[in-house]
Structure formats: C-alpha cells, structure tokens
N, C-alpha and C positions, 0 to 999 in steps of 0.2 A: 397539467400541473405535475412536476415531478417531485419526488421525495429521495433525497440522498441520505443513506444511513451511516452513522459512525459507531463501529462496535464500541460499546461503553462497559467493558469490563475491568480494564486497567490500562494505563498508559496516558498519552498526551491527548486525550479526547476533546477538551475544551479547545484547544488550538486547532485541532482538525475541524471542528464544528465552525469556528470563526472564519477559517480560511475557505472552507467550502461555501460558507454563506456569502463571503466577498466574491468569490469566483462565479457564483451564480448570478450575483448582482452584475458583475462586469459583462457577463455573456447575455444579460437581459433574459435569463431563464425564470420562468414563473414556477416557484417550488419552494421547498423548506428542507431543513436538515434536521434529522431525528436522531437522537441518541438511542441505539437499540441494544437491548440487553436481555429480552425475553423473547421466546419463539414467535408469538403472535405479532410482534413488531416487525418481522422480517417479511410478511406476506405482502406489503404494499410499497416496498422501496424499490427504486429504479437503479440504484447504485449503492455499493458498500464500501466503506474504507475501514481496513483493520490497521489501527495506528500503532505507532512504536510503543514499547514498554519492555517488559520482560517476557520473551517468548515462552518458557517454560510454564510460567504463571498463566498467560494467556491460554495455552494449550489445555492445562488442567481445568481452567475455567469453562472452556468451550465444551469439554467432555462432560464436566459436572452438570452444567446446564442444558446438554444436549444442542448446543448451537452449531457445532461443526457441521452437522448434517444439513442444517438450515443454509449455511454458507455454501455447500456443495450444490444444493438445490438451485441456489441463485445462478452459480456459475454454469450449471448445466442448462439453465434458461437463457444463457448468454447476457445476463445482467452484469455490467461492469464491477469487478472488485478490484480495489488497490490495496496492496499491502506496503506500509512503510516501515523500514527498519525491522523490528520484530515482527511486523505484518508480513514483510517479505519471507522471513524464515517460516511463518505459518503457511504461506502459499506453496512453498517448495516441499521437496522430499528431505526430511531431517532424520537422520539415523539416530541422533541424540534425543529426538523429541517424538515419542510414540503418537502424540496428539497433533502433530503437523498435519495440514490438510491434504498435501500432496496433489494440489490442483494444477500446478504447473510443472512441466517436464524439465525440472533443474534441481540442483542440490544448493544449500545455503550454508556458507561458512561463517559461523558467528565470530564477532569480534576481530574481523579480518585486518583490522588496522591497528589493533591494540585495545587496551582497556579504557576506562572512563579518562584517565589523565592523557591519553593520546588522542582524544577526540579533537577535531580541526574543522575549519572551514575553507573551502577552496572553490575557485571558479572552475566549472566544467562545460564541456560542450554537449548539448543535447539538440542536434539538428532538427529533430522532429518538432520541437517547441519554438524554434527561432534561431537566428544567427547569433544573437547576443549571448555571451556566456552566462550560465546560470550559477548564482552563488549558493553552493550546497553545504549544508550543516551535517557533518558526520559525527555521530555519538556512539561509541561502541559499535560501529556499523558493520553489518555483514556484508558479504559480496555473494554474487551468483557463480556457482561452479558447475561444471558439466552441463550447460544448457544444450538441449537437444536442438535438432534442426528446426523444430516447431517454434523456437523462441527467437524472437527478433530483438536484438541487442540495440538499446537506444542510447546508452552512455556508458564509458569507461573511464576509470581513473587509475593511472599507474598499471595499465594492461589488465585491470580487474574490472569485471562487469558489475556496474552499480545501479542500472536500470534496464528493465527488459519487459517485453510484453508478449503475450501468447493470446492471440484473439481477444477476448473481452477482459484479460486479467493483467494487471500492471503491477510489477515489482520495483519498488524503489528503496535503495539501501539507505538514503539519506533522509532528512527530516524537512520536506518542503513546507510544512506548516510553520516552520520556525523563521522564515524569512518573509520579506515584503512582497516577493515575486509570486504571483498567483499563476504562472504559466503551467506548472505541472498539474495542479487541480483543474484548471480550465481544460487542458488536454483530457484529463480523465472524464470530466463531465460530458466532453463532446463525444465519447464513446457510447453514451446512452442513445445517441441519434443513429448509430449504425445498426 
C-alpha cells in the first residue's frame, strides 16, 4: 500500500487530494492520500505534492513548522515530490524567497505570464504523458528559468519552460488539479515505482 501526501499548509489542497485519489484509482494503486502538516506525518509517505497557493506564505510556514527539512529528507531518499505553481517556486532556487527549498537546479520566475487577471487556459504538448494535448490552467503562473543540464524539460509554452523533471522531482507551472485530465498526476504517481 502506498501513501501519497499533499502538503496542507495553504493553497489548493482539497483539489490535489481529490485528483490524486482519482489517479490512484485509475492506476489501480492500493493506497491512500494524506494531508500532511506536521513532521510525524512525513515518515510514512511514498510521494508528496506541494500545491499551488502563495509561495512566500508557504515558505514562511515551512520554516515556522520545520517542514522544509522534512521535504528535503524525502527528496534525498528519492521519494517523488511534485510542486505545482507555487510548489514549483518552492522546489527551485528563488532569490526572492529565502525559504525556497532549492531542491531542483533551476530558478523560478513568479507571475511570468502576468497577474491574476492575465490567468488563462491553453492546450500544451507534453509528449511524456501522451500525444493528446493537455488542457493547462495557468493562474499567476511561474516559469522555470536557468534550468541546468540535470533538468529534463517536459513542456514549454511560448518558449517558456512550464514543466520539468529532475530525477524524482517534478515541477509544474500550471494547475493539473483544476482539470478533468489525470495524466500529470498519474505520471507523478508512477515515479514511485522507479
């Protein structure tokens, strides 16, 4: 049995939980999804999602509750960690956020497509998850800048990197939990088997 955790400090937690459960069901995985918010809840998870929200707030809460180090321990054990939107910012190196985890060898540019009113939906190609375009929801979305050669670029939009992977770490600029398409979550959960 596997346990997927969703960091439950701030942001779109319930949507991530629902989507992860649905992806597990479709993959016939025996497991559960746990909202994690205290240190002891990290010890038995096989994967972790850092959801979208407000990256400065998430960073401050990670520091206040000592959870940043718990996430780093997971990453060092090759446990899959996915960050979506603000979660992407937390996975990278962010000179504007001293509490960013710096787990992936990349930088994140906040609000790369504009503020809230410039949010949009668009079909993008993510060959790793299939030939059918993926309908992506971008809300004050970041992009990946200065990815090192360790980073595998999985998707771009307007020549900007919006999805990338570094070993067990997956960074997604858009909100896969706000669509009916489970392919991003399925891809992430399949990383557990590696």
